[in-house]
PQR file of N, CA, C, O and H, with PARSE charges and radii, in Angstrom:
ATOM      1  N   MET A   1      -1.528 -15.054  23.420 -0.4000 1.5000
ATOM      2  CA  MET A   1      -0.455 -14.236  22.892 -0.0000 2.0000
ATOM      3  C   MET A   1       0.282 -14.936  21.758  0.5500 1.7000
ATOM      4  O   MET A   1       0.875 -14.278  20.902 -0.5500 1.4000
ATOM      5  N   GLU A   2       0.248 -16.280  21.746 -0.4000 1.5000
ATOM      6  CA  GLU A   2       0.907 -17.001  20.665 -0.0000 2.0000
ATOM      7  C   GLU A   2       0.227 -16.714  19.334  0.5500 1.7000
ATOM      8  O   GLU A   2       0.886 -16.641  18.298 -0.5500 1.4000
ATOM      9  H   GLU A   2      -0.233 -16.814  22.441  0.4000 1.0000
ATOM     10  N   LEU A   3      -1.082 -16.551  19.363 -0.4000 1.5000
ATOM     11  CA  LEU A   3      -1.825 -16.258  18.147 -0.0000 2.0000
ATOM     12  C   LEU A   3      -1.453 -14.881  17.604  0.5500 1.7000
ATOM     13  O   LEU A   3      -1.399 -14.685  16.390 -0.5500 1.4000
ATOM     14  H   LEU A   3      -1.618 -16.610  20.206  0.4000 1.0000
ATOM     15  N   LEU A   4      -1.199 -13.939  18.490 -0.4000 1.5000
ATOM     16  CA  LEU A   4      -0.783 -12.607  18.068 -0.0000 2.0000
ATOM     17  C   LEU A   4       0.577 -12.665  17.374  0.5500 1.7000
ATOM     18  O   LEU A   4       0.803 -11.952  16.396 -0.5500 1.4000
ATOM     19  H   LEU A   4      -1.243 -14.099  19.476  0.4000 1.0000
ATOM     20  N   GLY A   5       1.471 -13.498  17.866 -0.4000 1.5000
ATOM     21  CA  GLY A   5       2.784 -13.659  17.250 -0.0000 2.0000
ATOM     22  C   GLY A   5       2.703 -14.234  15.847  0.5500 1.7000
ATOM     23  O   GLY A   5       3.582 -13.979  15.024 -0.5500 1.4000
ATOM     24  H   GLY A   5       1.287 -14.077  18.660  0.4000 1.0000
ATOM     25  N   LEU A   6       1.672 -14.999  15.562 -0.4000 1.5000
ATOM     26  CA  LEU A   6       1.464 -15.541  14.222 -0.0000 2.0000
ATOM     27  C   LEU A   6       0.705 -14.560  13.335  0.5500 1.7000
ATOM     28  O   LEU A   6       0.984 -14.444  12.142 -0.5500 1.4000
ATOM     29  H   LEU A   6       0.958 -15.207  16.231  0.4000 1.0000
ATOM     30  N   ALA A   7      -0.249 -13.862  13.924 -0.4000 1.5000
ATOM     31  CA  ALA A   7      -1.113 -12.976  13.142 -0.0000 2.0000
ATOM     32  C   ALA A   7      -0.403 -11.703  12.688  0.5500 1.7000
ATOM     33  O   ALA A   7      -0.707 -11.185  11.613 -0.5500 1.4000
ATOM     34  H   ALA A   7      -0.475 -13.956  14.894  0.4000 1.0000
ATOM     35  N   LEU A   8       0.528 -11.194  13.475 -0.4000 1.5000
ATOM     36  CA  LEU A   8       1.200  -9.941  13.116 -0.0000 2.0000
ATOM     37  C   LEU A   8       1.987 -10.037  11.809  0.5500 1.7000
ATOM     38  O   LEU A   8       1.792  -9.197  10.931 -0.5500 1.4000
ATOM     39  H   LEU A   8       0.774 -11.615  14.348  0.4000 1.0000
ATOM     40  N   PRO A   9       2.865 -11.024  11.645 -0.5600 1.5000
ATOM     41  CA  PRO A   9       3.584 -11.102  10.365  0.2800 2.0000
ATOM     42  C   PRO A   9       2.657 -11.405   9.189  0.5500 1.7000
ATOM     43  O   PRO A   9       2.868 -10.900   8.086 -0.5500 1.4000
ATOM     44  N   LEU A  10       1.635 -12.225   9.420 -0.4000 1.5000
ATOM     45  CA  LEU A  10       0.686 -12.511   8.342 -0.0000 2.0000
ATOM     46  C   LEU A  10      -0.081 -11.263   7.949  0.5500 1.7000
ATOM     47  O   LEU A  10      -0.324 -11.025   6.766 -0.5500 1.4000
ATOM     48  H   LEU A  10       1.464 -12.635  10.316  0.4000 1.0000
ATOM     49  N   GLY A  11      -0.459 -10.473   8.924 -0.4000 1.5000
ATOM     50  CA  GLY A  11      -1.200  -9.251   8.646 -0.0000 2.0000
ATOM     51  C   GLY A  11      -0.390  -8.245   7.861  0.5500 1.7000
ATOM     52  O   GLY A  11      -0.894  -7.648   6.910 -0.5500 1.4000
ATOM     53  H   GLY A  11      -0.261 -10.666   9.885  0.4000 1.0000
ATOM     54  N   VAL A  12       0.859  -8.049   8.245 -0.4000 1.5000
ATOM     55  CA  VAL A  12       1.688  -7.084   7.514 -0.0000 2.0000
ATOM     56  C   VAL A  12       2.028  -7.628   6.126  0.5500 1.7000
ATOM     57  O   VAL A  12       2.189  -6.856   5.180 -0.5500 1.4000
ATOM     58  H   VAL A  12       1.269  -8.534   9.018  0.4000 1.0000
ATOM     59  N   GLY A  13       2.136  -8.932   6.000 -0.4000 1.5000
ATOM     60  CA  GLY A  13       2.360  -9.527   4.679 -0.0000 2.0000
ATOM     61  C   GLY A  13       1.165  -9.313   3.763  0.5500 1.7000
ATOM     62  O   GLY A  13       1.330  -8.978   2.590 -0.5500 1.4000
ATOM     63  H   GLY A  13       2.005  -9.560   6.768  0.4000 1.0000
ATOM     64  N   LEU A  14      -0.038  -9.505   4.292 -0.4000 1.5000
ATOM     65  CA  LEU A  14      -1.246  -9.258   3.501 -0.0000 2.0000
ATOM     66  C   LEU A  14      -1.373  -7.787   3.126  0.5500 1.7000
ATOM     67  O   LEU A  14      -1.804  -7.463   2.019 -0.5500 1.4000
ATOM     68  H   LEU A  14      -0.173  -9.778   5.245  0.4000 1.0000
ATOM     69  N   ALA A  15      -1.003  -6.902   4.034 -0.4000 1.5000
ATOM     70  CA  ALA A  15      -1.041  -5.473   3.725 -0.0000 2.0000
ATOM     71  C   ALA A  15      -0.064  -5.142   2.607  0.5500 1.7000
ATOM     72  O   ALA A  15      -0.378  -4.330   1.737 -0.5500 1.4000
ATOM     73  H   ALA A  15      -0.653  -7.165   4.933  0.4000 1.0000
ATOM     74  N   ALA A  16       1.104  -5.750   2.615 -0.4000 1.5000
ATOM     75  CA  ALA A  16       2.092  -5.498   1.566 -0.0000 2.0000
ATOM     76  C   ALA A  16       1.621  -6.038   0.223  0.5500 1.7000
ATOM     77  O   ALA A  16       1.804  -5.392  -0.809 -0.5500 1.4000
ATOM     78  H   ALA A  16       1.359  -6.410   3.321  0.4000 1.0000
ATOM     79  N   ILE A  17       1.017  -7.218   0.236 -0.4000 1.5000
ATOM     80  CA  ILE A  17       0.499  -7.791  -1.011 -0.0000 2.0000
ATOM     81  C   ILE A  17      -0.634  -6.935  -1.562  0.5500 1.7000
ATOM     82  O   ILE A  17      -0.686  -6.668  -2.762 -0.5500 1.4000
ATOM     83  H   ILE A  17       0.868  -7.742   1.074  0.4000 1.0000
ATOM     84  N   GLY A  18      -1.541  -6.505  -0.691 -0.4000 1.5000
ATOM     85  CA  GLY A  18      -2.635  -5.641  -1.127 -0.0000 2.0000
ATOM     86  C   GLY A  18      -2.138  -4.320  -1.671  0.5500 1.7000
ATOM     87  O   GLY A  18      -2.667  -3.808  -2.658 -0.5500 1.4000
ATOM     88  H   GLY A  18      -1.499  -6.722   0.285  0.4000 1.0000
ATOM     89  N   SER A  19      -1.133  -3.773  -1.037 -0.4000 1.5000
ATOM     90  CA  SER A  19      -0.540  -2.520  -1.501 -0.0000 2.0000
ATOM     91  C   SER A  19       0.107  -2.701  -2.875  0.5500 1.7000
ATOM     92  O   SER A  19      -0.011  -1.834  -3.741 -0.5500 1.4000
ATOM     93  H   SER A  19      -0.703  -4.189  -0.236  0.4000 1.0000
ATOM     94  N   ALA A  20       0.780  -3.817  -3.069 -0.4000 1.5000
ATOM     95  CA  ALA A  20       1.424  -4.073  -4.361 -0.0000 2.0000
ATOM     96  C   ALA A  20       0.391  -4.187  -5.473  0.5500 1.7000
ATOM     97  O   ALA A  20       0.576  -3.626  -6.553 -0.5500 1.4000
ATOM     98  H   ALA A  20       0.876  -4.522  -2.366  0.4000 1.0000
ATOM     99  N   PHE A  21      -0.697  -4.910  -5.217 -0.4000 1.5000
ATOM    100  CA  PHE A  21      -1.752  -5.018  -6.221 -0.0000 2.0000
ATOM    101  C   PHE A  21      -2.398  -3.662  -6.491  0.5500 1.7000
ATOM    102  O   PHE A  21      -2.664  -3.318  -7.643 -0.5500 1.4000
ATOM    103  H   PHE A  21      -0.847  -5.366  -4.340  0.4000 1.0000
ATOM    104  N   GLY A  22      -2.649  -2.896  -5.440 -0.4000 1.5000
ATOM    105  CA  GLY A  22      -3.258  -1.580  -5.601 -0.0000 2.0000
ATOM    106  C   GLY A  22      -2.373  -0.630  -6.383  0.5500 1.7000
ATOM    107  O   GLY A  22      -2.851   0.096  -7.255 -0.5500 1.4000
ATOM    108  H   GLY A  22      -2.433  -3.175  -4.504  0.4000 1.0000
ATOM    109  N   LEU A  23      -1.083  -0.631  -6.075 -0.4000 1.5000
ATOM    110  CA  LEU A  23      -0.150   0.231  -6.810 -0.0000 2.0000
ATOM    111  C   LEU A  23      -0.053  -0.198  -8.273  0.5500 1.7000
ATOM    112  O   LEU A  23      -0.005   0.641  -9.172 -0.5500 1.4000
ATOM    113  H   LEU A  23      -0.695  -1.221  -5.367  0.4000 1.0000
ATOM    114  N   GLY A  24      -0.026  -1.493  -8.499 -0.4000 1.5000
ATOM    115  CA  GLY A  24       0.042  -1.987  -9.872 -0.0000 2.0000
ATOM    116  C   GLY A  24      -1.173  -1.577 -10.684  0.5500 1.7000
ATOM    117  O   GLY A  24      -1.048  -1.165 -11.838 -0.5500 1.4000
ATOM    118  H   GLY A  24      -0.066  -2.175  -7.769  0.4000 1.0000
ATOM    119  N   MET A  25      -2.351  -1.688 -10.080 -0.4000 1.5000
ATOM    120  CA  MET A  25      -3.569  -1.303 -10.791 -0.0000 2.0000
ATOM    121  C   MET A  25      -3.619   0.201 -11.028  0.5500 1.7000
ATOM    122  O   MET A  25      -4.067   0.642 -12.087 -0.5500 1.4000
ATOM    123  H   MET A  25      -2.453  -2.023  -9.143  0.4000 1.0000
ATOM    124  N   ALA A  26      -3.169   0.991 -10.067 -0.4000 1.5000
ATOM    125  CA  ALA A  26      -3.174   2.445 -10.214 -0.0000 2.0000
ATOM    126  C   ALA A  26      -2.232   2.886 -11.326  0.5500 1.7000
ATOM    127  O   ALA A  26      -2.584   3.729 -12.150 -0.5500 1.4000
ATOM    128  H   ALA A  26      -2.804   0.633  -9.207  0.4000 1.0000
ATOM    129  N   VAL A  27      -1.039   2.315 -11.344 -0.4000 1.5000
ATOM    130  CA  VAL A  27      -0.064   2.685 -12.368 -0.0000 2.0000
ATOM    131  C   VAL A  27      -0.525   2.192 -13.738  0.5500 1.7000
ATOM    132  O   VAL A  27      -0.352   2.886 -14.740 -0.5500 1.4000
ATOM    133  H   VAL A  27      -0.753   1.630 -10.674  0.4000 1.0000
ATOM    134  N   LYS A  28      -1.112   0.993 -13.782 -0.4000 1.5000
ATOM    135  CA  LYS A  28      -1.621   0.462 -15.054 -0.0000 2.0000
ATOM    136  C   LYS A  28      -2.689   1.387 -15.628  0.5500 1.7000
ATOM    137  O   LYS A  28      -2.658   1.720 -16.813 -0.5500 1.4000
ATOM    138  H   LYS A  28      -1.252   0.429 -12.968  0.4000 1.0000
ATOM    139  N   GLY A  29      -3.628   1.798 -14.790 -0.4000 1.5000
ATOM    140  CA  GLY A  29      -4.686   2.698 -15.242 -0.0000 2.0000
ATOM    141  C   GLY A  29      -4.145   4.038 -15.704  0.5500 1.7000
ATOM    142  O   GLY A  29      -4.607   4.597 -16.699 -0.5500 1.4000
ATOM    143  H   GLY A  29      -3.653   1.528 -13.828  0.4000 1.0000
ATOM    144  N   ALA A  30      -3.168   4.546 -14.977 -0.4000 1.5000
ATOM    145  CA  ALA A  30      -2.581   5.832 -15.357 -0.0000 2.0000
ATOM    146  C   ALA A  30      -1.830   5.723 -16.684  0.5500 1.7000
ATOM    147  O   ALA A  30      -1.929   6.614 -17.526 -0.5500 1.4000
ATOM    148  H   ALA A  30      -2.793   4.091 -14.169  0.4000 1.0000
ATOM    149  N   MET A  31      -1.087   4.643 -16.871 -0.4000 1.5000
ATOM    150  CA  MET A  31      -0.349   4.472 -18.123 -0.0000 2.0000
ATOM    151  C   MET A  31      -1.299   4.338 -19.309  0.5500 1.7000
ATOM    152  O   MET A  31      -1.051   4.898 -20.377 -0.5500 1.4000
ATOM    153  H   MET A  31      -1.007   3.919 -16.187  0.4000 1.0000
ATOM    154  N   GLU A  32      -2.382   3.598 -19.118 -0.4000 1.5000
ATOM    155  CA  GLU A  32      -3.354   3.450 -20.207 -0.0000 2.0000
ATOM    156  C   GLU A  32      -4.006   4.786 -20.551  0.5500 1.7000
ATOM    157  O   GLU A  32      -4.179   5.116 -21.725 -0.5500 1.4000
ATOM    158  H   GLU A  32      -2.583   3.143 -18.250  0.4000 1.0000
ATOM    159  N   SER A  33      -4.364   5.544 -19.531 -0.4000 1.5000
ATOM    160  CA  SER A  33      -5.010   6.828 -19.809 -0.0000 2.0000
ATOM    161  C   SER A  33      -4.019   7.844 -20.380  0.5500 1.7000
ATOM    162  O   SER A  33      -4.412   8.705 -21.168 -0.5500 1.4000
ATOM    163  H   SER A  33      -4.224   5.276 -18.578  0.4000 1.0000
ATOM    164  N   MET A  34      -2.751   7.761 -20.001 -0.4000 1.5000
ATOM    165  CA  MET A  34      -1.739   8.633 -20.600 -0.0000 2.0000
ATOM    166  C   MET A  34      -1.554   8.306 -22.082  0.5500 1.7000
ATOM    167  O   MET A  34      -1.325   9.200 -22.897 -0.5500 1.4000
ATOM    168  H   MET A  34      -2.431   7.062 -19.361  0.4000 1.0000
ATOM    169  N   GLY A  35      -1.653   7.025 -22.422 -0.4000 1.5000
ATOM    170  CA  GLY A  35      -1.536   6.628 -23.820 -0.0000 2.0000
ATOM    171  C   GLY A  35      -2.721   7.108 -24.647  0.5500 1.7000
ATOM    172  O   GLY A  35      -2.565   7.447 -25.820 -0.5500 1.4000
ATOM    173  H   GLY A  35      -1.839   6.299 -21.760  0.4000 1.0000
ATOM    174  N   ARG A  36      -3.900   7.139 -24.042 -0.4000 1.5000
ATOM    175  CA  ARG A  36      -5.092   7.593 -24.760 -0.0000 2.0000
ATOM    176  C   ARG A  36      -5.164   9.111 -24.850  0.5500 1.7000
ATOM    177  O   ARG A  36      -5.665   9.650 -25.838 -0.5500 1.4000
ATOM    178  H   ARG A  36      -4.027   6.864 -23.089  0.4000 1.0000
ATOM    179  N   GLN A  37      -4.668   9.807 -23.828 -0.4000 1.5000
ATOM    180  CA  GLN A  37      -4.738  11.271 -23.799 -0.0000 2.0000
ATOM    181  C   GLN A  37      -3.365  11.860 -23.454  0.5500 1.7000
ATOM    182  O   GLN A  37      -3.130  12.260 -22.314 -0.5500 1.4000
ATOM    183  H   GLN A  37      -4.261   9.370 -23.026  0.4000 1.0000
ATOM    184  N   PRO A  38      -2.471  11.913 -24.426 -0.5600 1.5000
ATOM    185  CA  PRO A  38      -1.125  12.426 -24.134  0.2800 2.0000
ATOM    186  C   PRO A  38      -1.122  13.889 -23.682  0.5500 1.7000
ATOM    187  O   PRO A  38      -0.191  14.318 -23.002 -0.5500 1.4000
ATOM    188  N   GLU A  39      -2.136  14.649 -24.045 -0.4000 1.5000
ATOM    189  CA  GLU A  39      -2.160  16.064 -23.649 -0.0000 2.0000
ATOM    190  C   GLU A  39      -2.437  16.237 -22.162  0.5500 1.7000
ATOM    191  O   GLU A  39      -2.187  17.310 -21.614 -0.5500 1.4000
ATOM    192  H   GLU A  39      -2.893  14.300 -24.598  0.4000 1.0000
ATOM    193  N   ALA A  40      -2.947  15.206 -21.501 -0.4000 1.5000
ATOM    194  CA  ALA A  40      -3.284  15.298 -20.077 -0.0000 2.0000
ATOM    195  C   ALA A  40      -2.284  14.559 -19.198  0.5500 1.7000
ATOM    196  O   ALA A  40      -2.600  14.229 -18.055 -0.5500 1.4000
ATOM    197  H   ALA A  40      -3.151  14.334 -21.947  0.4000 1.0000
ATOM    198  N   ILE A  41      -1.095  14.294 -19.703 -0.4000 1.5000
ATOM    199  CA  ILE A  41      -0.111  13.500 -18.952 -0.0000 2.0000
ATOM    200  C   ILE A  41       0.215  14.139 -17.604  0.5500 1.7000
ATOM    201  O   ILE A  41       0.309  13.434 -16.599 -0.5500 1.4000
ATOM    202  H   ILE A  41      -0.838  14.562 -20.632  0.4000 1.0000
ATOM    203  N   GLY A  42       0.389  15.443 -17.566 -0.4000 1.5000
ATOM    204  CA  GLY A  42       0.753  16.119 -16.314 -0.0000 2.0000
ATOM    205  C   GLY A  42      -0.298  15.940 -15.232  0.5500 1.7000
ATOM    206  O   GLY A  42       0.035  15.638 -14.086 -0.5500 1.4000
ATOM    207  H   GLY A  42       0.313  16.016 -18.382  0.4000 1.0000
ATOM    208  N   GLN A  43      -1.565  16.123 -15.586 -0.4000 1.5000
ATOM    209  CA  GLN A  43      -2.643  15.975 -14.600 -0.0000 2.0000
ATOM    210  C   GLN A  43      -2.802  14.528 -14.158  0.5500 1.7000
ATOM    211  O   GLN A  43      -3.013  14.257 -12.976 -0.5500 1.4000
ATOM    212  H   GLN A  43      -1.836  16.368 -16.517  0.4000 1.0000
ATOM    213  N   ILE A  44      -2.701  13.600 -15.102 -0.4000 1.5000
ATOM    214  CA  ILE A  44      -2.850  12.182 -14.767 -0.0000 2.0000
ATOM    215  C   ILE A  44      -1.709  11.734 -13.863  0.5500 1.7000
ATOM    216  O   ILE A  44      -1.921  11.016 -12.886 -0.5500 1.4000
ATOM    217  H   ILE A  44      -2.529  13.820 -16.062  0.4000 1.0000
ATOM    218  N   GLN A  45      -0.494  12.165 -14.202 -0.4000 1.5000
ATOM    219  CA  GLN A  45       0.673  11.766 -13.411 -0.0000 2.0000
ATOM    220  C   GLN A  45       0.590  12.317 -11.990  0.5500 1.7000
ATOM    221  O   GLN A  45       0.939  11.621 -11.035 -0.5500 1.4000
ATOM    222  H   GLN A  45      -0.321  12.748 -14.996  0.4000 1.0000
ATOM    223  N   THR A  46       0.138  13.543 -11.844 -0.4000 1.5000
ATOM    224  CA  THR A  46      -0.004  14.135 -10.506 -0.0000 2.0000
ATOM    225  C   THR A  46      -1.015  13.365  -9.680  0.5500 1.7000
ATOM    226  O   THR A  46      -0.768  13.055  -8.514 -0.5500 1.4000
ATOM    227  H   THR A  46      -0.145  14.108 -12.620  0.4000 1.0000
ATOM    228  N   ALA A  47      -2.160  13.054 -10.285 -0.4000 1.5000
ATOM    229  CA  ALA A  47      -3.193  12.297  -9.571 -0.0000 2.0000
ATOM    230  C   ALA A  47      -2.696  10.898  -9.211  0.5500 1.7000
ATOM    231  O   ALA A  47      -3.000  10.397  -8.129 -0.5500 1.4000
ATOM    232  H   ALA A  47      -2.361  13.306 -11.232  0.4000 1.0000
ATOM    233  N   MET A  48      -1.937  10.263 -10.105 -0.4000 1.5000
ATOM    234  CA  MET A  48      -1.404   8.930  -9.837 -0.0000 2.0000
ATOM    235  C   MET A  48      -0.426   8.957  -8.670  0.5500 1.7000
ATOM    236  O   MET A  48      -0.462   8.077  -7.810 -0.5500 1.4000
ATOM    237  H   MET A  48      -1.690  10.671 -10.984  0.4000 1.0000
ATOM    238  N   ILE A  49       0.441   9.952  -8.635 -0.4000 1.5000
ATOM    239  CA  ILE A  49       1.439  10.034  -7.560 -0.0000 2.0000
ATOM    240  C   ILE A  49       0.756  10.262  -6.214  0.5500 1.7000
ATOM    241  O   ILE A  49       1.154   9.666  -5.214 -0.5500 1.4000
ATOM    242  H   ILE A  49       0.471  10.666  -9.334  0.4000 1.0000
ATOM    243  N   ILE A  50      -0.259  11.110  -6.175 -0.4000 1.5000
ATOM    244  CA  ILE A  50      -0.993  11.341  -4.921 -0.0000 2.0000
ATOM    245  C   ILE A  50      -1.699  10.068  -4.484  0.5500 1.7000
ATOM    246  O   ILE A  50      -1.668   9.717  -3.304 -0.5500 1.4000
ATOM    247  H   ILE A  50      -0.582  11.595  -6.988  0.4000 1.0000
ATOM    248  N   GLY A  51      -2.334   9.374  -5.418 -0.4000 1.5000
ATOM    249  CA  GLY A  51      -3.006   8.115  -5.088 -0.0000 2.0000
ATOM    250  C   GLY A  51      -2.037   7.059  -4.586  0.5500 1.7000
ATOM    251  O   GLY A  51      -2.333   6.347  -3.626 -0.5500 1.4000
ATOM    252  H   GLY A  51      -2.360   9.659  -6.376  0.4000 1.0000
ATOM    253  N   CYS A  52      -0.882   6.954  -5.228 -0.4000 1.5000
ATOM    254  CA  CYS A  52       0.129   5.982  -4.792 -0.0000 2.0000
ATOM    255  C   CYS A  52       0.656   6.319  -3.399  0.5500 1.7000
ATOM    256  O   CYS A  52       0.955   5.421  -2.611 -0.5500 1.4000
ATOM    257  H   CYS A  52      -0.641   7.532  -6.008  0.4000 1.0000
ATOM    258  N   ALA A  53       0.770   7.604  -3.097 -0.4000 1.5000
ATOM    259  CA  ALA A  53       1.223   8.001  -1.756 -0.0000 2.0000
ATOM    260  C   ALA A  53       0.212   7.573  -0.697  0.5500 1.7000
ATOM    261  O   ALA A  53       0.598   7.124   0.382 -0.5500 1.4000
ATOM    262  H   ALA A  53       0.528   8.333  -3.736  0.4000 1.0000
ATOM    263  N   PHE A  54      -1.085   7.707  -0.998 -0.4000 1.5000
ATOM    264  CA  PHE A  54      -2.109   7.260  -0.044 -0.0000 2.0000
ATOM    265  C   PHE A  54      -2.074   5.743   0.143  0.5500 1.7000
ATOM    266  O   PHE A  54      -2.237   5.254   1.261 -0.5500 1.4000
ATOM    267  H   PHE A  54      -1.399   8.072  -1.874  0.4000 1.0000
ATOM    268  N   ILE A  55      -1.864   5.001  -0.936 -0.4000 1.5000
ATOM    269  CA  ILE A  55      -1.780   3.538  -0.830 -0.0000 2.0000
ATOM    270  C   ILE A  55      -0.588   3.151   0.035  0.5500 1.7000
ATOM    271  O   ILE A  55      -0.708   2.283   0.900 -0.5500 1.4000
ATOM    272  H   ILE A  55      -1.731   5.398  -1.844  0.4000 1.0000
ATOM    273  N   GLU A  56       0.551   3.778  -0.185 -0.4000 1.5000
ATOM    274  CA  GLU A  56       1.739   3.485   0.613 -0.0000 2.0000
ATOM    275  C   GLU A  56       1.554   3.879   2.074  0.5500 1.7000
ATOM    276  O   GLU A  56       2.057   3.201   2.970 -0.5500 1.4000
ATOM    277  H   GLU A  56       0.649   4.483  -0.888  0.4000 1.0000
ATOM    278  N   ALA A  57       0.832   4.975   2.316 -0.4000 1.5000
ATOM    279  CA  ALA A  57       0.592   5.409   3.692 -0.0000 2.0000
ATOM    280  C   ALA A  57      -0.190   4.349   4.458  0.5500 1.7000
ATOM    281  O   ALA A  57       0.091   4.097   5.629 -0.5500 1.4000
ATOM    282  H   ALA A  57       0.423   5.525   1.588  0.4000 1.0000
ATOM    283  N   LEU A  58      -1.171   3.726   3.805 -0.4000 1.5000
ATOM    284  CA  LEU A  58      -1.936   2.677   4.481 -0.0000 2.0000
ATOM    285  C   LEU A  58      -1.050   1.489   4.828  0.5500 1.7000
ATOM    286  O   LEU A  58      -1.228   0.874   5.880 -0.5500 1.4000
ATOM    287  H   LEU A  58      -1.399   3.931   2.853  0.4000 1.0000
ATOM    288  N   THR A  59      -0.105   1.159   3.964 -0.4000 1.5000
ATOM    289  CA  THR A  59       0.814   0.056   4.250 -0.0000 2.0000
ATOM    290  C   THR A  59       1.740   0.415   5.414  0.5500 1.7000
ATOM    291  O   THR A  59       2.037  -0.433   6.255 -0.5500 1.4000
ATOM    292  H   THR A  59       0.039   1.658   3.110  0.4000 1.0000
ATOM    293  N   ILE A  60       2.184   1.641   5.464 -0.4000 1.5000
ATOM    294  CA  ILE A  60       3.037   2.077   6.569 -0.0000 2.0000
ATOM    295  C   ILE A  60       2.258   2.061   7.881  0.5500 1.7000
ATOM    296  O   ILE A  60       2.816   1.712   8.921 -0.5500 1.4000
ATOM    297  H   ILE A  60       1.942   2.330   4.781  0.4000 1.0000
ATOM    298  N   TYR A  61       0.969   2.436   7.850 -0.4000 1.5000
ATOM    299  CA  TYR A  61       0.139   2.357   9.051 -0.0000 2.0000
ATOM    300  C   TYR A  61       0.036   0.917   9.540  0.5500 1.7000
ATOM    301  O   TYR A  61       0.087   0.665  10.744 -0.5500 1.4000
ATOM    302  H   TYR A  61       0.516   2.719   7.005  0.4000 1.0000
ATOM    303  N   ALA A  62      -0.107  -0.021   8.623 -0.4000 1.5000
ATOM    304  CA  ALA A  62      -0.162  -1.434   9.011 -0.0000 2.0000
ATOM    305  C   ALA A  62       1.143  -1.866   9.655  0.5500 1.7000
ATOM    306  O   ALA A  62       1.134  -2.586  10.653 -0.5500 1.4000
ATOM    307  H   ALA A  62      -0.149   0.184   7.645  0.4000 1.0000
ATOM    308  N   LEU A  63       2.267  -1.433   9.095 -0.4000 1.5000
ATOM    309  CA  LEU A  63       3.567  -1.778   9.667 -0.0000 2.0000
ATOM    310  C   LEU A  63       3.736  -1.167  11.057  0.5500 1.7000
ATOM    311  O   LEU A  63       4.238  -1.829  11.966 -0.5500 1.4000
ATOM    312  H   LEU A  63       2.274  -0.848   8.284  0.4000 1.0000
ATOM    313  N   LEU A  64       3.324   0.082  11.229 -0.4000 1.5000
ATOM    314  CA  LEU A  64       3.426   0.714  12.547 -0.0000 2.0000
ATOM    315  C   LEU A  64       2.545   0.012  13.576  0.5500 1.7000
ATOM    316  O   LEU A  64       2.927  -0.125  14.739 -0.5500 1.4000
ATOM    317  H   LEU A  64       2.916   0.620  10.491  0.4000 1.0000
ATOM    318  N   THR A  65       1.366  -0.429  13.143 -0.4000 1.5000
ATOM    319  CA  THR A  65       0.494  -1.172  14.045 -0.0000 2.0000
ATOM    320  C   THR A  65       1.166  -2.471  14.499  0.5500 1.7000
ATOM    321  O   THR A  65       1.089  -2.838  15.671 -0.5500 1.4000
ATOM    322  H   THR A  65       1.057  -0.317  12.199  0.4000 1.0000
ATOM    323  N   VAL A  66       1.816  -3.155  13.576 -0.4000 1.5000
ATOM    324  CA  VAL A  66       2.517  -4.386  13.930 -0.0000 2.0000
ATOM    325  C   VAL A  66       3.643  -4.087  14.913  0.5500 1.7000
ATOM    326  O   VAL A  66       3.825  -4.814  15.889 -0.5500 1.4000
ATOM    327  H   VAL A  66       1.879  -2.856  12.624  0.4000 1.0000
ATOM    328  N   ILE A  67       4.384  -3.040  14.664 -0.4000 1.5000
ATOM    329  CA  ILE A  67       5.499  -2.699  15.566 -0.0000 2.0000
ATOM    330  C   ILE A  67       4.973  -2.379  16.971  0.5500 1.7000
ATOM    331  O   ILE A  67       5.566  -2.792  17.967 -0.5500 1.4000
ATOM    332  H   ILE A  67       4.235  -2.449  13.870  0.4000 1.0000
ATOM    333  N   LEU A  68       3.861  -1.645  17.046 -0.4000 1.5000
ATOM    334  CA  LEU A  68       3.282  -1.315  18.349 -0.0000 2.0000
ATOM    335  C   LEU A  68       2.755  -2.546  19.061  0.5500 1.7000
ATOM    336  O   LEU A  68       2.917  -2.673  20.274 -0.5500 1.4000
ATOM    337  H   LEU A  68       3.379  -1.309  16.236  0.4000 1.0000
ATOM    338  N   LEU A  69       2.123  -3.457  18.326 -0.4000 1.5000
ATOM    339  CA  LEU A  69       1.571  -4.656  18.945 -0.0000 2.0000
ATOM    340  C   LEU A  69       2.636  -5.668  19.314  0.5500 1.7000
ATOM    341  O   LEU A  69       2.392  -6.537  20.150 -0.5500 1.4000
ATOM    342  H   LEU A  69       1.991  -3.353  17.340  0.4000 1.0000
ATOM    343  N   MET A  70       3.806  -5.578  18.713 -0.4000 1.5000
ATOM    344  CA  MET A  70       4.895  -6.490  19.076 -0.0000 2.0000
ATOM    345  C   MET A  70       5.292  -6.312  20.536  0.5500 1.7000
ATOM    346  O   MET A  70       5.787  -7.242  21.174 -0.5500 1.4000
ATOM    347  H   MET A  70       4.005  -4.872  18.033  0.4000 1.0000
ATOM    348  N   GLY A  71       5.072  -5.111  21.058 -0.4000 1.5000
ATOM    349  CA  GLY A  71       5.367  -4.864  22.468 -0.0000 2.0000
ATOM    350  C   GLY A  71       4.433  -5.619  23.402  0.5500 1.7000
ATOM    351  O   GLY A  71       4.758  -5.797  24.576 -0.5500 1.4000
ATOM    352  H   GLY A  71       4.671  -4.356  20.540  0.4000 1.0000
ATOM    353  N   ASN A  72       3.274  -6.070  22.907 -0.4000 1.5000
ATOM    354  CA  ASN A  72       2.338  -6.823  23.720 -0.0000 2.0000
ATOM    355  C   ASN A  72       2.694  -8.300  23.828  0.5500 1.7000
ATOM    356  O   ASN A  72       2.103  -9.019  24.634 -0.5500 1.4000
ATOM    357  H   ASN A  72       3.010  -5.925  21.953  0.4000 1.0000
ATOM    358  N   LEU A  73       3.642  -8.760  23.034 -0.4000 1.5000
ATOM    359  CA  LEU A  73       4.037 -10.162  23.094 -0.0000 2.0000
ATOM    360  C   LEU A  73       4.931 -10.389  24.309  0.5500 1.7000
ATOM    361  O   LEU A  73       5.913  -9.674  24.511 -0.5500 1.4000
ATOM    362  H   LEU A  73       4.123  -8.176  22.379  0.4000 1.0000
ATOM    363  N   SER A  74       4.594 -11.357  25.087 -0.4000 1.5000
ATOM    364  CA  SER A  74       5.417 -11.654  26.265 -0.0000 2.0000
ATOM    365  C   SER A  74       6.408 -12.765  25.914  0.5500 1.7000
ATOM    366  O   SER A  74       6.136 -13.622  25.073 -0.5500 1.4000
ATOM    367  H   SER A  74       3.797 -11.937  24.923  0.4000 1.0000
ATOM    368  N   ALA A  75       7.530 -12.728  26.561 -0.4000 1.5000
ATOM    369  CA  ALA A  75       8.589 -13.701  26.279 -0.0000 2.0000
ATOM    370  C   ALA A  75       8.279 -15.062  26.804  0.5500 1.7000
ATOM    371  O   ALA A  75       9.079 -15.983  26.641 -0.5500 1.4000
ATOM    372  H   ALA A  75       7.752 -12.031  27.244  0.4000 1.0000
TER
END
């Protein structure tokens, strides 16, 4: 159980770092494509927002998993 107490914060930290990199790459790609095709800004922005919501949802799932597993730690 001691290993679980160490792995949970590390796991949620890695999920947050991965989410940050993923969001950064998604926004970077969207900004570059908006600059190349200004007439498609609305469609690109909509797709970017949906993609960012999915990335954030995965991070929230990781956080919920950590919260649920914290109950398995014994005092």
